[in-house]
C-alpha positions in Angstrom: 213.5 -18.6 56.6 217.2 -18.4 56.0 218.7 -14.9 56.3 220.6 -15.3 53.0 217.2 -15.6 51.2 215.9 -12.4 52.8 219.2 -10.6 52.1 219.2 -11.6 48.4 215.6 -10.5 47.9 216.2 -7.1 49.7 219.4 -6.5 47.7 217.6 -7.1 44.4 214.9 -4.6 45.5 217.4 -1.9 46.5 219.5 -2.4 43.3 216.6 -2.2 40.9 215.0 0.8 42.8 218.4 2.6 42.5 218.5 1.9 38.8 215.0 3.2 38.4 215.8 6.4 40.3 218.9 6.9 38.2 217.0 6.4 35.0 214.3 8.8 36.2 217.0 11.4 36.7 217.9 11.0 33.0 214.2 11.4 32.0 213.6 7.7 31.4 210.9 5.6 33.0 211.7 1.9 33.4 208.3 0.1 33.5 207.7 -3.1 35.5 208.1 -6.4 33.7 206.0 -9.5 33.9 208.7 -11.3 35.7 208.8 -8.7 38.4 205.1 -8.9 38.9 205.3 -12.7 39.3 208.1 -12.2 41.8 206.0 -9.8 43.8 203.1 -12.2 43.9 205.4 -15.0 45.0 206.8 -12.7 47.8 203.3 -11.8 49.0 202.2 -15.5 49.0 205.4 -16.6 50.8 205.1 -13.9 53.5 201.4 -14.5 54.0 201.8 -18.3 54.4 204.8 -17.9 56.7 202.9 -15.5 58.9 199.8 -17.6 59.0 201.9 -20.7 59.8 203.6 -18.8 62.7 200.3 -17.6 64.1 198.8 -21.1 64.0 201.9 -22.6 65.5 201.9 -20.1 68.4 198.2 -20.7 69.0 198.6 -24.4 69.2 201.7 -24.2 71.3 205.0 -26.1 71.2 203.6 -29.2 72.8 201.2 -30.0 70.0 200.5 -33.7 69.7 200.6 -33.7 65.9 203.9 -32.3 64.7 203.3 -33.7 61.2 201.6 -30.5 60.1 204.6 -28.5 61.4 207.0 -30.6 59.2 204.8 -30.1 56.1 204.3 -26.4 56.9 208.0 -25.9 57.0 208.5 -27.8 53.8 205.8 -25.7 52.1 207.4 -22.5 53.3 210.8 -23.7 52.0 209.3 -24.5 48.6 207.6 -21.0 48.5 210.8 -19.3 49.5 213.0 -21.2 46.9 210.4 -20.3 44.3 210.5 -16.6 45.4 214.4 -16.6 45.3 214.4 -18.1 41.8 211.9 -15.6 40.5 213.8 -12.8 42.3 217.1 -13.8 40.6 215.6 -14.4 37.1 213.5 -11.2 37.1 216.4 -9.1 38.4 218.8 -10.5 35.8 216.2 -10.0 33.0 215.6 -6.4 34.1 219.3 -5.6 34.2 219.9 -7.3 30.9 217.1 -5.4 29.2 218.5 -2.1 30.6 222.2 -2.9 30.3 223.0 0.1 28.1 221.6 2.5 30.7 223.4 0.7 33.5 226.8 0.4 31.9 226.7 4.0 30.5 226.8 5.6 33.9 
């Protein structure tokens, strides 16, 4: 998994958590949105599939006769991560747009 994907996802999490903490200090609770829940599910699926892939790959060993499954496993992980990054960006932008008055009236 490329480091920029992980960094982007982590940055979004820290930013939105910071906004939520700031809002809580002003007595406002910012509820989770559907997009954020979809993003969370995609993260859990992507992480689980990646870990399962790595465990199976380690169990079979690097000298596996059939590397075709490795190729398709890597393609599948890439698709899951791109999906997760897209959901991360769209849900983060949606959250910030919805709460723009709070954010820009710091």
